[in-house]
C-alpha positions as CSV (number, residue, x, y, z in Angstrom):
1,X,8.9,-6.0,-12.7
2,X,11.6,-4.7,-15.0
3,X,14.8,-6.7,-15.7
4,X,16.8,-3.9,-14.0
5,X,14.9,-4.5,-10.7
6,X,15.6,-8.2,-10.9
7,X,19.3,-7.6,-11.6
8,X,19.8,-5.2,-8.7
9,X,17.7,-7.3,-6.3
10,X,19.7,-10.5,-7.3
11,X,23.0,-8.6,-6.8
12,X,22.0,-7.5,-3.3
13,X,20.6,-10.9,-2.5
14,X,23.8,-12.8,-3.6
15,X,26.1,-10.3,-1.8
16,X,24.0,-10.7,1.4
17,X,23.9,-14.4,1.2
18,X,27.6,-14.6,0.5
19,X,28.3,-12.6,3.6
20,X,25.7,-14.5,5.7
21,X,23.9,-11.2,6.2
22,X,20.6,-12.0,4.6
23,X,18.3,-11.3,7.5
24,X,19.9,-8.0,8.6
25,X,19.9,-6.8,5.0
26,X,16.3,-7.8,4.6
27,X,15.3,-5.9,7.8
28,X,17.2,-2.8,7.0
29,X,16.0,-2.7,3.4
30,X,12.4,-3.1,4.6
31,X,13.0,-0.3,7.2
32,X,14.3,2.0,4.5
33,X,11.4,1.3,2.2
34,X,9.0,2.0,5.0
35,X,10.8,5.2,5.9
36,X,10.6,6.6,2.4
37,X,6.8,5.8,2.4
38,X,6.4,7.6,5.7
39,X,8.6,10.6,5.0
40,X,7.4,12.5,1.8
41,X,10.7,14.5,1.8
42,X,12.8,11.3,1.5
43,X,10.5,10.0,-1.2
44,X,10.9,13.3,-3.1
45,X,14.6,13.1,-2.7
46,X,14.7,9.6,-4.2
47,X,12.3,10.3,-7.0
48,X,13.1,13.8,-8.2
49,X,14.6,13.4,-11.7
50,X,15.8,17.0,-11.6
51,X,18.0,16.4,-8.6
52,X,21.7,15.8,-9.4
53,X,22.7,12.3,-8.5
54,X,25.7,13.6,-6.5
55,X,23.4,15.7,-4.3
56,X,21.1,12.7,-3.9
57,X,24.0,10.4,-3.0
58,X,25.4,13.0,-0.5
59,X,22.0,13.3,1.2
60,X,21.7,9.6,1.4
61,X,25.3,9.3,2.8
62,X,24.1,11.6,5.7
63,X,21.0,9.6,6.3
64,X,22.3,6.0,6.1
65,X,23.9,4.1,8.9
66,X,23.8,0.6,10.0
67,X,24.2,-2.3,7.5
68,X,27.0,-1.4,5.2
69,X,25.8,-3.6,2.4
70,X,22.4,-1.8,2.3
71,X,24.1,1.6,2.6
72,X,26.4,0.8,-0.4
73,X,23.5,-0.7,-2.3
74,X,21.4,2.4,-1.9
75,X,24.3,4.7,-2.9
76,X,24.8,2.6,-6.0
77,X,21.1,2.9,-6.9
78,X,21.4,6.7,-6.4
79,X,24.5,6.8,-8.6
80,X,22.6,4.8,-11.3
81,X,19.5,7.1,-11.0
82,X,17.5,4.2,-9.7
83,X,17.0,5.3,-6.1
84,X,13.3,6.1,-6.8
85,X,12.7,2.4,-7.7
86,X,13.7,1.1,-4.3
87,X,10.3,-0.3,-3.6
88,X,10.3,-2.4,-6.7
89,X,13.8,-3.7,-6.1
90,X,13.0,-4.5,-2.4
91,X,9.9,-6.4,-3.5
92,X,12.0,-8.5,-5.9
93,X,14.6,-9.0,-3.1
94,X,11.8,-10.2,-0.8
95,X,10.7,-12.7,-3.4
96,X,14.2,-14.1,-3.7
97,X,14.5,-14.5,0.1
98,X,11.1,-16.1,0.2
99,X,12.1,-18.6,-2.5
100,X,15.3,-19.4,-0.6
101,X,13.3,-20.0,2.6
102,X,10.7,-22.1,0.7
103,X,7.9,-19.6,1.4
104,X,5.0,-19.6,-1.0
105,X,3.8,-16.0,-1.5
106,X,0.1,-15.9,-2.4
107,X,-2.6,-13.3,-3.0
108,X,-5.8,-14.3,-1.4
109,X,-8.8,-12.5,-2.8
110,X,-12.3,-12.9,-1.3
111,X,-15.7,-11.3,-1.9
112,X,-15.9,-10.2,1.7
113,X,-13.4,-9.4,4.4
114,X,-12.3,-12.5,6.2
115,X,-11.7,-12.6,9.9
116,X,-8.2,-13.3,11.0
117,X,-9.3,-16.8,12.1
118,X,-10.9,-17.5,8.8
119,X,-7.9,-16.3,6.9
120,X,-5.6,-18.3,9.1
121,X,-7.7,-21.4,8.4
122,X,-7.4,-20.9,4.6
123,X,-3.7,-20.3,4.8
124,X,-3.2,-23.4,6.9
125,X,-5.1,-25.4,4.2
126,X,-2.8,-24.0,1.5
127,X,0.3,-24.8,3.6
128,X,-0.9,-28.4,4.1
129,X,-1.6,-28.8,0.4
130,X,1.6,-27.2,-0.8
131,X,3.9,-28.5,2.0
132,X,5.4,-25.0,2.2
133,X,5.1,-22.0,4.6
134,X,2.6,-19.5,3.1
135,X,2.7,-15.7,3.3
136,X,-0.6,-14.3,2.1
137,X,-1.6,-10.8,1.0
138,X,-5.3,-10.4,1.5
139,X,-7.6,-8.4,-0.8
140,X,-11.3,-7.9,-1.0
141,X,-13.1,-7.8,-4.4
142,X,-16.9,-7.7,-4.0
143,X,-17.3,-8.5,-7.7
144,X,-16.3,-12.1,-6.9
145,X,-19.8,-12.5,-5.4
146,X,-18.5,-15.4,-3.2
147,X,-15.7,-17.8,-3.0
148,X,-12.0,-17.1,-3.3
149,X,-9.2,-16.5,-5.8
150,X,-5.7,-17.6,-5.0
151,X,-2.7,-16.3,-7.0
152,X,0.8,-17.7,-6.5
153,X,3.1,-16.3,-9.1
154,X,1.7,-17.2,-12.5
155,X,-0.6,-20.0,-11.0
156,X,-4.2,-18.9,-10.4
157,X,-6.9,-20.9,-8.7
158,X,-10.3,-19.3,-9.1
159,X,-13.1,-20.8,-7.1
160,X,-15.2,-17.7,-7.0
161,X,-18.9,-17.5,-8.0
162,X,-17.9,-15.0,-10.7
163,X,-15.3,-17.4,-12.0
164,X,-17.8,-20.3,-12.1
165,X,-20.3,-18.1,-13.9
166,X,-17.7,-17.1,-16.5
167,X,-16.7,-20.7,-17.1
168,X,-20.4,-21.7,-17.5
169,X,-20.9,-18.8,-19.9
170,X,-17.9,-20.0,-22.0
171,X,-19.2,-23.6,-22.0
172,X,-22.7,-22.5,-23.1
173,X,-21.3,-20.4,-25.9
174,X,-19.2,-23.4,-27.0
175,X,-22.2,-25.6,-27.1
176,X,-24.3,-23.0,-29.0
177,X,-21.6,-22.7,-31.7
């Protein structure tokens, strides 16, 4: 995440919080990000470096309605030639909101796809241990062989078979030296 993404996200976050509009801004921003994923023409409009920023801003003016804070924010991004980076800024914004709400955002990686019940059980255990609400992104990595890997920010807990084998290999090399 670039420093610019953090700066823009923080500015939107602080403005939304100051106006007590955090949830509506969050929803509308998420809707806009999803719309640009779903509509290739909109994505092209935002990401085309050859398109004059005034043309981009005018097109966005016609498209945007609703939450004035989000509208003005997207127009500012267009003016600064950063409209194509909206997903990254929105992701950073979500992290700020999650931190405010005390939500722990984790990536749960397993060797096989977990059922919804199994994933819910793991997430409940993390919530109990951390004392925080957990939102988890699930991934499957067959190279883990078994077990799980949890990543929360810079903290990583690797209880996979692959991780154990790597630690054993390192320990054996250390003893042989």
